[in-house]
PyMOL Python script that loads the backbone (N, CA, C, O; Angstrom):
from pymol import cmd

cmd.read_pdbstr("""\
ATOM      1  N   UNK A   1     -81.616  92.877  70.610  1.00  0.00           N
ATOM      2  CA  UNK A   1     -80.125  92.741  70.505  1.00  0.00           C
ATOM      3  C   UNK A   1     -79.499  93.819  71.178  1.00  0.00           C
ATOM      4  O   UNK A   1     -80.002  94.942  71.173  1.00  0.00           O
ATOM      5  N   UNK A   2     -78.334  93.532  71.812  1.00  0.00           N
ATOM      6  CA  UNK A   2     -77.551  94.604  72.337  1.00  0.00           C
ATOM      7  C   UNK A   2     -76.034  94.201  72.076  1.00  0.00           C
ATOM      8  O   UNK A   2     -75.645  93.033  72.075  1.00  0.00           O
ATOM      9  N   UNK A   3     -75.251  95.276  71.862  1.00  0.00           N
ATOM     10  CA  UNK A   3     -73.777  94.969  71.608  1.00  0.00           C
ATOM     11  C   UNK A   3     -73.015  96.135  72.180  1.00  0.00           C
ATOM     12  O   UNK A   3     -73.192  97.266  71.726  1.00  0.00           O
ATOM     13  N   UNK A   4     -72.215  95.906  73.114  1.00  0.00           N
ATOM     14  CA  UNK A   4     -71.339  96.828  73.849  1.00  0.00           C
ATOM     15  C   UNK A   4     -69.999  96.577  73.481  1.00  0.00           C
ATOM     16  O   UNK A   4     -69.446  95.626  74.034  1.00  0.00           O
ATOM     17  N   UNK A   5     -69.321  97.294  72.592  1.00  0.00           N
ATOM     18  CA  UNK A   5     -67.978  96.860  72.082  1.00  0.00           C
ATOM     19  C   UNK A   5     -67.001  96.720  73.309  1.00  0.00           C
ATOM     20  O   UNK A   5     -66.077  95.909  73.254  1.00  0.00           O
ATOM     21  N   UNK A   6     -67.199  97.483  74.376  1.00  0.00           N
ATOM     22  CA  UNK A   6     -66.229  97.382  75.439  1.00  0.00           C
ATOM     23  C   UNK A   6     -66.457  96.244  76.387  1.00  0.00           C
ATOM     24  O   UNK A   6     -65.584  95.894  77.181  1.00  0.00           O
ATOM     25  N   UNK A   7     -67.709  95.628  76.300  1.00  0.00           N
ATOM     26  CA  UNK A   7     -68.069  94.614  77.379  1.00  0.00           C
ATOM     27  C   UNK A   7     -68.341  93.234  76.676  1.00  0.00           C
ATOM     28  O   UNK A   7     -68.068  92.189  77.268  1.00  0.00           O
ATOM     29  N   UNK A   8     -68.849  93.234  75.484  1.00  0.00           N
ATOM     30  CA  UNK A   8     -69.320  91.954  74.837  1.00  0.00           C
ATOM     31  C   UNK A   8     -68.440  91.502  73.784  1.00  0.00           C
ATOM     32  O   UNK A   8     -67.866  92.266  73.009  1.00  0.00           O
ATOM     33  N   UNK A   9     -68.342  90.169  73.772  1.00  0.00           N
ATOM     34  CA  UNK A   9     -67.506  89.640  72.574  1.00  0.00           C
ATOM     35  C   UNK A   9     -68.269  89.546  71.326  1.00  0.00           C
ATOM     36  O   UNK A   9     -67.704  89.538  70.232  1.00  0.00           O
ATOM     37  N   UNK A  10     -69.584  89.473  71.469  1.00  0.00           N
ATOM     38  CA  UNK A  10     -70.420  89.455  70.293  1.00  0.00           C
ATOM     39  C   UNK A  10     -71.894  90.052  70.743  1.00  0.00           C
ATOM     40  O   UNK A  10     -72.199  90.166  71.930  1.00  0.00           O
ATOM     41  N   UNK A  11     -72.699  90.390  69.748  1.00  0.00           N
ATOM     42  CA  UNK A  11     -73.984  90.842  70.081  1.00  0.00           C
ATOM     43  C   UNK A  11     -74.768  89.768  70.849  1.00  0.00           C
ATOM     44  O   UNK A  11     -74.601  88.573  70.606  1.00  0.00           O
ATOM     45  N   UNK A  12     -75.652  90.224  71.808  1.00  0.00           N
ATOM     46  CA  UNK A  12     -76.505  89.263  72.510  1.00  0.00           C
ATOM     47  C   UNK A  12     -77.898  89.553  72.393  1.00  0.00           C
ATOM     48  O   UNK A  12     -78.265  90.714  72.211  1.00  0.00           O
ATOM     49  N   UNK A  13     -78.749  88.557  72.485  1.00  0.00           N
ATOM     50  CA  UNK A  13     -80.123  88.658  72.480  1.00  0.00           C
ATOM     51  C   UNK A  13     -80.574  89.214  73.888  1.00  0.00           C
ATOM     52  O   UNK A  13     -80.205  88.684  74.936  1.00  0.00           O
ATOM     53  N   UNK A  14     -81.349  90.251  73.842  1.00  0.00           N
ATOM     54  CA  UNK A  14     -81.880  90.943  75.169  1.00  0.00           C
ATOM     55  C   UNK A  14     -83.293  90.708  75.394  1.00  0.00           C
ATOM     56  O   UNK A  14     -83.750  90.796  76.534  1.00  0.00           O
ATOM     57  N   UNK A  15     -84.096  90.387  74.299  1.00  0.00           N
ATOM     58  CA  UNK A  15     -85.509  90.180  74.473  1.00  0.00           C
ATOM     59  C   UNK A  15     -86.022  89.467  73.268  1.00  0.00           C
ATOM     60  O   UNK A  15     -85.497  89.611  72.164  1.00  0.00           O
ATOM     61  N   UNK A  16     -87.058  88.691  73.485  1.00  0.00           N
ATOM     62  CA  UNK A  16     -87.583  87.944  72.361  1.00  0.00           C
ATOM     63  C   UNK A  16     -89.076  87.603  72.715  1.00  0.00           C
ATOM     64  O   UNK A  16     -89.469  87.625  73.881  1.00  0.00           O
ATOM     65  N   UNK A  17     -89.862  87.297  71.691  1.00  0.00           N
ATOM     66  CA  UNK A  17     -91.174  86.897  72.050  1.00  0.00           C
ATOM     67  C   UNK A  17     -91.980  86.553  70.711  1.00  0.00           C
ATOM     68  O   UNK A  17     -91.538  86.841  69.599  1.00  0.00           O
ATOM     69  N   UNK A  18     -93.060  85.986  70.898  1.00  0.00           N
ATOM     70  CA  UNK A  18     -93.985  85.608  69.761  1.00  0.00           C
ATOM     71  C   UNK A  18     -95.340  86.247  69.914  1.00  0.00           C
ATOM     72  O   UNK A  18     -95.669  86.546  71.062  1.00  0.00           O
ATOM     73  N   UNK A  19     -96.074  86.471  69.046  1.00  0.00           N
ATOM     74  CA  UNK A  19     -97.398  87.012  69.075  1.00  0.00           C
ATOM     75  C   UNK A  19     -97.581  88.300  69.762  1.00  0.00           C
ATOM     76  O   UNK A  19     -97.016  89.311  69.343  1.00  0.00           O
ATOM     77  N   UNK A  20     -98.383  88.312  70.852  1.00  0.00           N
ATOM     78  CA  UNK A  20     -98.650  89.505  71.669  1.00  0.00           C
ATOM     79  C   UNK A  20     -97.509  90.046  72.387  1.00  0.00           C
ATOM     80  O   UNK A  20     -97.456  91.250  72.637  1.00  0.00           O
ATOM     81  N   UNK A  21     -96.523  89.179  72.761  1.00  0.00           N
ATOM     82  CA  UNK A  21     -95.336  89.541  73.423  1.00  0.00           C
ATOM     83  C   UNK A  21     -94.422  90.309  72.479  1.00  0.00           C
ATOM     84  O   UNK A  21     -93.880  91.376  72.765  1.00  0.00           O
ATOM     85  N   UNK A  22     -94.298  89.625  71.264  1.00  0.00           N
ATOM     86  CA  UNK A  22     -93.516  90.338  70.131  1.00  0.00           C
ATOM     87  C   UNK A  22     -94.003  91.745  69.827  1.00  0.00           C
ATOM     88  O   UNK A  22     -93.234  92.702  69.732  1.00  0.00           O
ATOM     89  N   UNK A  23     -95.363  91.821  69.675  1.00  0.00           N
ATOM     90  CA  UNK A  23     -95.999  93.108  69.385  1.00  0.00           C
ATOM     91  C   UNK A  23     -95.710  94.150  70.547  1.00  0.00           C
ATOM     92  O   UNK A  23     -95.529  95.331  70.249  1.00  0.00           O
ATOM     93  N   UNK A  24     -95.665  93.745  71.814  1.00  0.00           N
ATOM     94  CA  UNK A  24     -95.460  94.541  72.913  1.00  0.00           C
ATOM     95  C   UNK A  24     -93.884  95.034  72.801  1.00  0.00           C
ATOM     96  O   UNK A  24     -93.589  96.225  72.903  1.00  0.00           O
ATOM     97  N   UNK A  25     -93.043  94.142  72.612  1.00  0.00           N
ATOM     98  CA  UNK A  25     -91.616  94.536  72.401  1.00  0.00           C
ATOM     99  C   UNK A  25     -91.488  95.580  71.306  1.00  0.00           C
ATOM    100  O   UNK A  25     -90.846  96.615  71.488  1.00  0.00           O
ATOM    101  N   UNK A  26     -92.132  95.284  70.119  1.00  0.00           N
ATOM    102  CA  UNK A  26     -92.043  96.308  69.092  1.00  0.00           C
ATOM    103  C   UNK A  26     -92.642  97.723  69.471  1.00  0.00           C
ATOM    104  O   UNK A  26     -92.132  98.789  69.130  1.00  0.00           O
ATOM    105  N   UNK A  27     -93.734  97.594  70.185  1.00  0.00           N
ATOM    106  CA  UNK A  27     -94.459  98.868  70.553  1.00  0.00           C
ATOM    107  C   UNK A  27     -93.550  99.722  71.474  1.00  0.00           C
ATOM    108  O   UNK A  27     -93.417 100.936  71.318  1.00  0.00           O
ATOM    109  N   UNK A  28     -92.911  98.977  72.480  1.00  0.00           N
ATOM    110  CA  UNK A  28     -92.030  99.634  73.420  1.00  0.00           C
ATOM    111  C   UNK A  28     -90.814 100.236  72.592  1.00  0.00           C
ATOM    112  O   UNK A  28     -90.424 101.389  72.781  1.00  0.00           O
ATOM    113  N   UNK A  29     -90.310  99.478  71.770  1.00  0.00           N
ATOM    114  CA  UNK A  29     -89.135  99.926  70.956  1.00  0.00           C
ATOM    115  C   UNK A  29     -89.527 101.247  70.166  1.00  0.00           C
ATOM    116  O   UNK A  29     -88.798 102.238  70.178  1.00  0.00           O
ATOM    117  N   UNK A  30     -90.606 101.195  69.550  1.00  0.00           N
ATOM    118  CA  UNK A  30     -91.045 102.335  68.716  1.00  0.00           C
ATOM    119  C   UNK A  30     -91.328 103.531  69.678  1.00  0.00           C
ATOM    120  O   UNK A  30     -90.976 104.673  69.383  1.00  0.00           O
ATOM    121  N   UNK A  31     -91.908 103.258  70.717  1.00  0.00           N
ATOM    122  CA  UNK A  31     -92.216 104.516  71.731  1.00  0.00           C
ATOM    123  C   UNK A  31     -90.915 105.018  72.192  1.00  0.00           C
ATOM    124  O   UNK A  31     -90.869 106.200  72.532  1.00  0.00           O
ATOM    125  N   UNK A  32     -89.836 104.295  72.259  1.00  0.00           N
ATOM    126  CA  UNK A  32     -88.539 104.817  72.714  1.00  0.00           C
ATOM    127  C   UNK A  32     -87.691 105.268  71.632  1.00  0.00           C
ATOM    128  O   UNK A  32     -86.572 105.688  71.926  1.00  0.00           O
ATOM    129  N   UNK A  33     -88.082 105.240  70.353  1.00  0.00           N
ATOM    130  CA  UNK A  33     -87.270 105.648  69.353  1.00  0.00           C
ATOM    131  C   UNK A  33     -86.168 104.649  68.896  1.00  0.00           C
ATOM    132  O   UNK A  33     -85.183 104.995  68.244  1.00  0.00           O
ATOM    133  N   UNK A  34     -86.413 103.451  69.275  1.00  0.00           N
ATOM    134  CA  UNK A  34     -85.361 102.435  68.923  1.00  0.00           C
ATOM    135  C   UNK A  34     -85.730 101.955  67.541  1.00  0.00           C
ATOM    136  O   UNK A  34     -86.897 101.652  67.292  1.00  0.00           O
ATOM    137  N   UNK A  35     -84.737 101.873  66.596  1.00  0.00           N
ATOM    138  CA  UNK A  35     -84.946 101.424  65.254  1.00  0.00           C
ATOM    139  C   UNK A  35     -85.460 100.009  65.236  1.00  0.00           C
ATOM    140  O   UNK A  35     -85.001  99.175  66.016  1.00  0.00           O
ATOM    141  N   UNK A  36     -86.425  99.710  64.341  1.00  0.00           N
ATOM    142  CA  UNK A  36     -86.902  98.216  64.240  1.00  0.00           C
ATOM    143  C   UNK A  36     -86.631  97.785  62.739  1.00  0.00           C
ATOM    144  O   UNK A  36     -87.119  98.370  61.773  1.00  0.00           O
ATOM    145  N   UNK A  37     -85.799  96.697  62.670  1.00  0.00           N
ATOM    146  CA  UNK A  37     -85.618  96.030  61.405  1.00  0.00           C
ATOM    147  C   UNK A  37     -86.161  94.651  61.383  1.00  0.00           C
ATOM    148  O   UNK A  37     -85.849  93.821  62.237  1.00  0.00           O
ATOM    149  N   UNK A  38     -87.016  94.399  60.356  1.00  0.00           N
ATOM    150  CA  UNK A  38     -87.720  93.153  60.326  1.00  0.00           C
ATOM    151  C   UNK A  38     -87.069  92.288  59.199  1.00  0.00           C
ATOM    152  O   UNK A  38     -87.001  92.715  58.047  1.00  0.00           O
ATOM    153  N   UNK A  39     -86.642  91.185  59.526  1.00  0.00           N
ATOM    154  CA  UNK A  39     -86.035  90.132  58.578  1.00  0.00           C
ATOM    155  C   UNK A  39     -86.456  88.812  58.891  1.00  0.00           C
ATOM    156  O   UNK A  39     -85.905  88.276  59.852  1.00  0.00           O
ATOM    157  N   UNK A  40     -87.424  88.114  58.196  1.00  0.00           N
ATOM    158  CA  UNK A  40     -87.961  86.903  58.562  1.00  0.00           C
ATOM    159  C   UNK A  40     -86.955  85.780  58.694  1.00  0.00           C
ATOM    160  O   UNK A  40     -87.108  84.931  59.573  1.00  0.00           O
ATOM    161  N   UNK A  41     -85.937  85.740  57.860  1.00  0.00           N
ATOM    162  CA  UNK A  41     -84.994  84.669  57.931  1.00  0.00           C
ATOM    163  C   UNK A  41     -84.122  84.867  59.186  1.00  0.00           C
ATOM    164  O   UNK A  41     -83.796  83.891  59.861  1.00  0.00           O
ATOM    165  N   UNK A  42     -83.738  86.124  59.509  1.00  0.00           N
ATOM    166  CA  UNK A  42     -83.164  86.346  60.815  1.00  0.00           C
ATOM    167  C   UNK A  42     -83.877  86.086  62.057  1.00  0.00           C
ATOM    168  O   UNK A  42     -83.334  85.630  63.064  1.00  0.00           O
ATOM    169  N   UNK A  43     -85.133  86.395  61.955  1.00  0.00           N
ATOM    170  CA  UNK A  43     -86.030  86.141  63.052  1.00  0.00           C
ATOM    171  C   UNK A  43     -86.004  84.564  63.250  1.00  0.00           C
ATOM    172  O   UNK A  43     -85.809  84.094  64.371  1.00  0.00           O
ATOM    173  N   UNK A  44     -86.187  83.825  62.227  1.00  0.00           N
ATOM    174  CA  UNK A  44     -86.099  82.374  62.407  1.00  0.00           C
ATOM    175  C   UNK A  44     -84.884  81.829  63.003  1.00  0.00           C
ATOM    176  O   UNK A  44     -84.972  80.907  63.814  1.00  0.00           O
ATOM    177  N   UNK A  45     -83.646  82.370  62.635  1.00  0.00           N
ATOM    178  CA  UNK A  45     -82.420  81.943  63.150  1.00  0.00           C
ATOM    179  C   UNK A  45     -82.215  82.362  64.627  1.00  0.00           C
ATOM    180  O   UNK A  45     -81.679  81.594  65.426  1.00  0.00           O
ATOM    181  N   UNK A  46     -82.637  83.548  64.959  1.00  0.00           N
ATOM    182  CA  UNK A  46     -82.566  84.078  66.288  1.00  0.00           C
ATOM    183  C   UNK A  46     -83.435  83.375  67.263  1.00  0.00           C
ATOM    184  O   UNK A  46     -83.079  83.179  68.425  1.00  0.00           O
ATOM    185  N   UNK A  47     -84.680  82.964  66.737  1.00  0.00           N
ATOM    186  CA  UNK A  47     -85.634  82.265  67.508  1.00  0.00           C
ATOM    187  C   UNK A  47     -85.096  81.031  68.282  1.00  0.00           C
ATOM    188  O   UNK A  47     -85.681  80.585  69.270  1.00  0.00           O
ATOM    189  N   UNK A  48     -83.920  80.491  67.767  1.00  0.00           N
ATOM    190  CA  UNK A  48     -83.350  79.314  68.324  1.00  0.00           C
ATOM    191  C   UNK A  48     -82.381  79.682  69.546  1.00  0.00           C
ATOM    192  O   UNK A  48     -81.901  78.800  70.258  1.00  0.00           O
ATOM    193  N   UNK A  49     -82.138  80.990  69.731  1.00  0.00           N
ATOM    194  CA  UNK A  49     -81.219  81.420  70.691  1.00  0.00           C
ATOM    195  C   UNK A  49     -82.023  81.835  72.010  1.00  0.00           C
ATOM    196  O   UNK A  49     -83.185  82.240  71.979  1.00  0.00           O
ATOM    197  N   UNK A  50     -81.282  81.687  73.141  1.00  0.00           N
ATOM    198  CA  UNK A  50     -81.863  82.097  74.485  1.00  0.00           C
ATOM    199  C   UNK A  50     -81.443  83.587  74.730  1.00  0.00           C
ATOM    200  O   UNK A  50     -80.464  84.113  74.200  1.00  0.00           O
ATOM    201  N   UNK A  51     -82.345  84.231  75.640  1.00  0.00           N
ATOM    202  CA  UNK A  51     -82.062  85.560  76.021  1.00  0.00           C
ATOM    203  C   UNK A  51     -80.685  85.508  76.660  1.00  0.00           C
ATOM    204  O   UNK A  51     -80.322  84.514  77.289  1.00  0.00           O
ATOM    205  N   UNK A  52     -79.950  86.539  76.503  1.00  0.00           N
ATOM    206  CA  UNK A  52     -78.527  86.729  76.966  1.00  0.00           C
ATOM    207  C   UNK A  52     -77.499  85.912  76.246  1.00  0.00           C
ATOM    208  O   UNK A  52     -76.310  86.018  76.546  1.00  0.00           O
ATOM    209  N   UNK A  53     -77.932  85.066  75.265  1.00  0.00           N
ATOM    210  CA  UNK A  53     -77.020  84.208  74.547  1.00  0.00           C
ATOM    211  C   UNK A  53     -76.287  85.117  73.509  1.00  0.00           C
ATOM    212  O   UNK A  53     -76.929  86.024  72.979  1.00  0.00           O
ATOM    213  N   UNK A  54     -75.033  84.926  73.208  1.00  0.00           N
ATOM    214  CA  UNK A  54     -74.267  85.601  72.159  1.00  0.00           C
ATOM    215  C   UNK A  54     -74.707  85.015  70.865  1.00  0.00           C
ATOM    216  O   UNK A  54     -75.033  83.837  70.716  1.00  0.00           O
ATOM    217  N   UNK A  55     -74.690  85.982  69.889  1.00  0.00           N
ATOM    218  CA  UNK A  55     -74.900  85.614  68.513  1.00  0.00           C
ATOM    219  C   UNK A  55     -73.841  84.760  68.012  1.00  0.00           C
ATOM    220  O   UNK A  55     -72.674  85.123  68.160  1.00  0.00           O
ATOM    221  N   UNK A  56     -74.165  83.470  67.333  1.00  0.00           N
ATOM    222  CA  UNK A  56     -73.140  82.669  66.868  1.00  0.00           C
ATOM    223  C   UNK A  56     -72.564  83.266  65.641  1.00  0.00           C
ATOM    224  O   UNK A  56     -73.172  84.047  64.909  1.00  0.00           O
ATOM    225  N   UNK A  57     -71.177  82.787  65.441  1.00  0.00           N
ATOM    226  CA  UNK A  57     -70.318  83.441  64.405  1.00  0.00           C
ATOM    227  C   UNK A  57     -70.997  83.340  62.982  1.00  0.00           C
ATOM    228  O   UNK A  57     -70.801  84.190  62.114  1.00  0.00           O
ATOM    229  N   UNK A  58     -71.783  82.274  62.815  1.00  0.00           N
ATOM    230  CA  UNK A  58     -72.393  82.163  61.419  1.00  0.00           C
ATOM    231  C   UNK A  58     -73.493  83.135  61.104  1.00  0.00           C
ATOM    232  O   UNK A  58     -73.988  83.179  59.977  1.00  0.00           O
ATOM    233  N   UNK A  59     -73.898  83.948  62.129  1.00  0.00           N
ATOM    234  CA  UNK A  59     -74.843  84.951  61.915  1.00  0.00           C
ATOM    235  C   UNK A  59     -74.132  86.350  61.965  1.00  0.00           C
ATOM    236  O   UNK A  59     -74.813  87.371  61.865  1.00  0.00           O
ATOM    237  N   UNK A  60     -72.939  86.400  62.100  1.00  0.00           N
ATOM    238  CA  UNK A  60     -72.163  87.720  62.233  1.00  0.00           C
ATOM    239  C   UNK A  60     -72.506  88.673  60.945  1.00  0.00           C
ATOM    240  O   UNK A  60     -72.792  89.858  61.117  1.00  0.00           O
ATOM    241  N   UNK A  61     -72.464  88.145  59.792  1.00  0.00           N
ATOM    242  CA  UNK A  61     -72.656  88.937  58.515  1.00  0.00           C
ATOM    243  C   UNK A  61     -73.897  89.610  58.585  1.00  0.00           C
ATOM    244  O   UNK A  61     -73.948  90.816  58.348  1.00  0.00           O
ATOM    245  N   UNK A  62     -75.032  88.875  58.925  1.00  0.00           N
ATOM    246  CA  UNK A  62     -76.430  89.358  58.852  1.00  0.00           C
ATOM    247  C   UNK A  62     -76.496  90.402  60.061  1.00  0.00           C
ATOM    248  O   UNK A  62     -77.107  91.463  59.936  1.00  0.00           O
ATOM    249  N   UNK A  63     -75.857  90.055  61.196  1.00  0.00           N
ATOM    250  CA  UNK A  63     -75.963  90.975  62.419  1.00  0.00           C
ATOM    251  C   UNK A  63     -75.181  92.300  62.012  1.00  0.00           C
ATOM    252  O   UNK A  63     -75.625  93.392  62.367  1.00  0.00           O
ATOM    253  N   UNK A  64     -74.102  92.204  61.321  1.00  0.00           N
ATOM    254  CA  UNK A  64     -73.454  93.419  60.852  1.00  0.00           C
ATOM    255  C   UNK A  64     -74.403  94.306  59.935  1.00  0.00           C
ATOM    256  O   UNK A  64     -74.332  95.535  59.947  1.00  0.00           O
ATOM    257  N   UNK A  65     -75.231  93.651  59.196  1.00  0.00           N
ATOM    258  CA  UNK A  65     -76.195  94.469  58.404  1.00  0.00           C
ATOM    259  C   UNK A  65     -77.209  95.100  59.385  1.00  0.00           C
ATOM    260  O   UNK A  65     -77.614  96.254  59.245  1.00  0.00           O
ATOM    261  N   UNK A  66     -77.560  94.361  60.288  1.00  0.00           N
ATOM    262  CA  UNK A  66     -78.530  94.999  61.248  1.00  0.00           C
ATOM    263  C   UNK A  66     -77.934  96.107  61.942  1.00  0.00           C
ATOM    264  O   UNK A  66     -78.559  97.167  61.983  1.00  0.00           O
ATOM    265  N   UNK A  67     -76.708  95.997  62.544  1.00  0.00           N
ATOM    266  CA  UNK A  67     -75.985  97.036  63.156  1.00  0.00           C
ATOM    267  C   UNK A  67     -75.844  98.342  62.257  1.00  0.00           C
ATOM    268  O   UNK A  67     -75.990  99.498  62.654  1.00  0.00           O
ATOM    269  N   UNK A  68     -75.531  97.929  60.967  1.00  0.00           N
ATOM    270  CA  UNK A  68     -75.436  99.143  59.977  1.00  0.00           C
ATOM    271  C   UNK A  68     -76.725  99.848  59.883  1.00  0.00           C
ATOM    272  O   UNK A  68     -76.737 101.079  59.864  1.00  0.00           O
ATOM    273  N   UNK A  69     -77.860  99.131  59.819  1.00  0.00           N
ATOM    274  CA  UNK A  69     -79.147  99.736  59.771  1.00  0.00           C
ATOM    275  C   UNK A  69     -79.437 100.688  61.032  1.00  0.00           C
ATOM    276  O   UNK A  69     -79.939 101.809  60.948  1.00  0.00           O
ATOM    277  N   UNK A  70     -79.039 100.054  62.204  1.00  0.00           N
ATOM    278  CA  UNK A  70     -79.155 100.770  63.388  1.00  0.00           C
ATOM    279  C   UNK A  70     -78.309 102.073  63.440  1.00  0.00           C
ATOM    280  O   UNK A  70     -78.760 103.157  63.809  1.00  0.00           O
ATOM    281  N   UNK A  71     -77.120 101.863  63.057  1.00  0.00           N
ATOM    282  CA  UNK A  71     -76.259 103.042  62.948  1.00  0.00           C
ATOM    283  C   UNK A  71     -76.733 104.130  62.031  1.00  0.00           C
ATOM    284  O   UNK A  71     -76.600 105.306  62.371  1.00  0.00           O
ATOM    285  N   UNK A  72     -77.269 103.808  60.908  1.00  0.00           N
ATOM    286  CA  UNK A  72     -77.703 104.800  59.914  1.00  0.00           C
ATOM    287  C   UNK A  72     -78.994 105.455  60.569  1.00  0.00           C
ATOM    288  O   UNK A  72     -79.216 106.662  60.475  1.00  0.00           O
ATOM    289  N   UNK A  73     -79.778 104.620  61.198  1.00  0.00           N
ATOM    290  CA  UNK A  73     -81.018 105.154  61.763  1.00  0.00           C
ATOM    291  C   UNK A  73     -80.720 106.186  62.865  1.00  0.00           C
ATOM    292  O   UNK A  73     -81.335 107.250  62.937  1.00  0.00           O
ATOM    293  N   UNK A  74     -79.732 105.817  63.734  1.00  0.00           N
ATOM    294  CA  UNK A  74     -79.412 106.785  64.851  1.00  0.00           C
ATOM    295  C   UNK A  74     -78.679 107.984  64.221  1.00  0.00           C
ATOM    296  O   UNK A  74     -78.796 109.084  64.762  1.00  0.00           O
ATOM    297  N   UNK A  75     -77.946 107.844  63.131  1.00  0.00           N
ATOM    298  CA  UNK A  75     -77.258 109.096  62.589  1.00  0.00           C
ATOM    299  C   UNK A  75     -78.354 109.951  61.965  1.00  0.00           C
ATOM    300  O   UNK A  75     -78.256 111.176  62.031  1.00  0.00           O
ATOM    301  N   UNK A  76     -79.394 109.371  61.361  1.00  0.00           N
ATOM    302  CA  UNK A  76     -80.466 110.229  60.685  1.00  0.00           C
ATOM    303  C   UNK A  76     -81.260 110.867  61.794  1.00  0.00           C
ATOM    304  O   UNK A  76     -81.673 112.014  61.626  1.00  0.00           O
ATOM    305  N   UNK A  77     -81.503 110.235  62.891  1.00  0.00           N
ATOM    306  CA  UNK A  77     -82.248 110.719  64.013  1.00  0.00           C
ATOM    307  C   UNK A  77     -81.398 111.964  64.660  1.00  0.00           C
ATOM    308  O   UNK A  77     -81.914 113.056  64.900  1.00  0.00           O
ATOM    309  N   UNK A  78     -80.231 111.695  64.871  1.00  0.00           N
ATOM    310  CA  UNK A  78     -79.304 112.824  65.380  1.00  0.00           C
ATOM    311  C   UNK A  78     -79.268 114.065  64.496  1.00  0.00           C
ATOM    312  O   UNK A  78     -79.224 115.206  64.957  1.00  0.00           O
ATOM    313  N   UNK A  79     -79.288 113.770  63.197  1.00  0.00           N
ATOM    314  CA  UNK A  79     -79.314 114.963  62.217  1.00  0.00           C
ATOM    315  C   UNK A  79     -80.575 115.665  62.269  1.00  0.00           C
ATOM    316  O   UNK A  79     -80.585 116.890  62.150  1.00  0.00           O
ATOM    317  N   UNK A  80     -81.700 114.970  62.444  1.00  0.00           N
ATOM    318  CA  UNK A  80     -83.054 115.575  62.623  1.00  0.00           C
ATOM    319  C   UNK A  80     -83.061 116.413  63.826  1.00  0.00           C
ATOM    320  O   UNK A  80     -83.556 117.540  63.799  1.00  0.00           O
ATOM    321  N   UNK A  81     -82.508 115.885  64.932  1.00  0.00           N
ATOM    322  CA  UNK A  81     -82.560 116.589  66.214  1.00  0.00           C
ATOM    323  C   UNK A  81     -81.802 117.897  65.996  1.00  0.00           C
ATOM    324  O   UNK A  81     -82.343 118.952  66.327  1.00  0.00           O
ATOM    325  N   UNK A  82     -80.643 117.889  65.487  1.00  0.00           N
ATOM    326  CA  UNK A  82     -79.838 119.055  65.265  1.00  0.00           C
ATOM    327  C   UNK A  82     -80.506 120.071  64.311  1.00  0.00           C
ATOM    328  O   UNK A  82     -80.387 121.282  64.498  1.00  0.00           O
ATOM    329  N   UNK A  83     -81.190 119.565  63.316  1.00  0.00           N
ATOM    330  CA  UNK A  83     -81.925 120.487  62.361  1.00  0.00           C
ATOM    331  C   UNK A  83     -83.164 121.231  63.044  1.00  0.00           C
ATOM    332  O   UNK A  83     -83.557 122.353  62.726  1.00  0.00           O
ATOM    333  N   UNK A  84     -83.701 120.434  64.013  1.00  0.00           N
ATOM    334  CA  UNK A  84     -84.883 121.027  64.736  1.00  0.00           C
ATOM    335  C   UNK A  84     -84.543 121.998  65.823  1.00  0.00           C
ATOM    336  O   UNK A  84     -85.379 122.754  66.316  1.00  0.00           O
ATOM    337  N   UNK A  85     -83.253 121.947  66.187  1.00  0.00           N
ATOM    338  CA  UNK A  85     -82.835 122.817  67.322  1.00  0.00           C
ATOM    339  C   UNK A  85     -82.603 124.247  66.832  1.00  0.00           C
ATOM    340  O   UNK A  85     -82.251 125.122  67.624  1.00  0.00           O
TER     341      UNK A  85
END
""", "prot")
cmd.dss("prot")
cmd.show_as("cartoon", "prot")
cmd.util.cbc("prot")
cmd.orient("prot")
């Protein structure tokens, strides 16, 4: 998922996959320090969307929770980097 407040009207799906492809996406995310949030119900809902498709309004609440998770993870990482310096 990607959301650019200045460019996008809503978050968009930027990658998706099942099985080995999903595992590779997760591996790349973890290698690059990208927070990973797993939610089976959300995964099922998002599986119906195409790559580059905007998230529909009925999923905004759950996506807000995901964005909150990401914001907190990024804030925690920034704090750890500052403390290590």
